[in-house]
C-alpha positions as CSV (number, residue, x, y, z in Angstrom):
1,X,-19.5,-1.7,-1.8
2,X,-16.1,-2.6,-3.2
3,X,-13.0,-4.0,-1.5
4,X,-9.4,-3.4,-1.6
5,X,-7.4,-6.7,-0.8
6,X,-3.8,-6.2,0.1
7,X,-1.4,-9.3,-0.2
8,X,2.1,-10.3,-0.5
9,X,3.2,-9.4,3.3
10,X,5.4,-11.9,5.3
11,X,8.3,-12.5,7.2
12,X,11.7,-11.4,5.7
13,X,15.3,-10.9,6.9
14,X,16.8,-7.6,6.9
15,X,18.0,-6.4,3.7
16,X,15.3,-8.5,1.9
17,X,12.6,-7.6,-0.4
18,X,8.9,-7.8,-0.6
19,X,6.2,-6.8,-3.1
20,X,2.9,-5.8,-1.5
21,X,-0.3,-5.9,-3.8
22,X,-3.6,-4.2,-3.4
23,X,-6.0,-5.4,-5.7
24,X,-9.7,-3.8,-6.1
25,X,-12.6,-6.1,-6.2
26,X,-14.9,-6.3,-9.1
27,X,-17.3,-4.0,-8.0
28,X,-14.8,-1.1,-8.0
29,X,-14.9,0.5,-11.3
30,X,-11.7,2.7,-10.7
31,X,-9.1,3.6,-8.0
32,X,-7.8,7.2,-7.8
33,X,-5.1,8.6,-5.6
34,X,-3.8,5.4,-4.1
35,X,-1.4,5.2,-1.3
36,X,0.1,2.8,1.2
37,X,0.2,3.6,4.9
38,X,1.6,1.5,7.7
39,X,1.1,1.2,11.4
40,X,3.6,-0.5,13.9
41,X,2.7,-1.5,17.3
42,X,2.3,1.2,19.7
43,X,2.3,3.9,16.8
44,X,0.2,5.9,14.8
45,X,-0.3,5.0,11.2
46,X,1.9,6.8,8.8
47,X,2.2,7.7,5.2
48,X,4.7,5.4,3.4
49,X,3.8,6.5,-0.3
50,X,1.1,8.0,-2.2
51,X,0.5,9.0,-6.2
52,X,-1.9,11.5,-7.2
53,X,-2.4,13.4,-10.2
54,X,0.8,12.2,-11.8
55,X,2.8,12.9,-8.8
56,X,4.3,10.7,-6.1
57,X,5.4,11.1,-2.5
58,X,7.1,9.0,-0.3
59,X,8.1,9.0,3.5
60,X,11.6,10.2,4.1
61,X,12.2,6.8,5.9
62,X,11.4,4.8,2.6
63,X,12.9,7.1,-0.2
64,X,15.1,5.0,-2.6
65,X,14.0,2.0,-1.0
66,X,10.3,1.7,-1.9
67,X,8.6,2.4,-5.0
68,X,4.7,2.6,-5.4
69,X,3.1,1.8,-9.0
70,X,0.0,0.7,-10.5
71,X,-1.6,-1.7,-13.2
72,X,-4.8,0.1,-14.3
73,X,-5.8,-2.9,-16.6
74,X,-5.8,-4.9,-13.3
75,X,-7.0,-2.0,-11.0
76,X,-4.1,-3.1,-8.8
77,X,-1.9,-0.9,-6.7
78,X,1.8,-2.4,-5.9
79,X,4.5,-1.5,-3.2
80,X,7.7,-2.6,-3.9
81,X,9.9,-2.6,-0.8
82,X,13.5,-3.3,-0.9
83,X,16.3,-3.2,1.5
84,X,13.9,-3.6,4.3
85,X,14.9,-2.8,7.9
86,X,13.6,-4.1,11.2
87,X,12.1,-0.7,11.7
88,X,9.9,-1.2,8.3
89,X,7.7,-3.7,10.6
90,X,4.2,-3.0,10.6
91,X,0.7,-3.7,9.1
92,X,0.6,-2.1,5.5
93,X,-2.6,-0.6,4.5
94,X,-3.8,0.4,0.9
95,X,-5.8,3.5,0.7
96,X,-7.7,5.0,-2.1
97,X,-10.5,6.9,-3.4
98,X,-12.9,4.4,-5.1
99,X,-15.7,4.5,-7.8
100,X,-18.4,1.7,-7.1
101,X,-21.4,2.0,-9.1
102,X,-20.8,5.7,-10.4
103,X,-20.4,6.6,-6.5
104,X,-17.2,7.8,-5.5
105,X,-16.0,6.9,-2.0
106,X,-12.8,8.9,-0.8
107,X,-10.3,7.5,1.7
108,X,-11.3,3.7,1.4
109,X,-9.0,1.2,3.5
110,X,-8.0,-2.3,2.8
111,X,-7.5,-4.6,5.6
112,X,-4.0,-4.5,5.8
113,X,-1.1,-7.0,5.5
114,X,1.5,-7.7,8.0
115,X,5.2,-7.2,7.2
116,X,7.8,-8.4,9.6
117,X,11.5,-7.7,9.1
118,X,14.0,-9.5,11.1
119,X,17.3,-8.5,12.1
């Protein structure tokens, strides 16, 4: 089975930027409908951004600040996060439908990367 590996998290001051990456392992032939989710302590996991069928949707709280993109040549999905706020602090997860050896696995999760924004 394949893996989705997130990276790019860390500690940043409010107003700063981070770019998260979600890289598919070599066993994953294709990523479809990728999205980013986040989960803050004591809260439910929530959608941040998702791209599917040529359209992209963002949570209202991140519109205008976050941008999801993908590089199909690298089988990698990115989340550019600008003007970060303390309330953006959470573990960020990549999710996608992945194709592994001809089998489509829907809603596959990465392991998450911590983003901490200090005020």
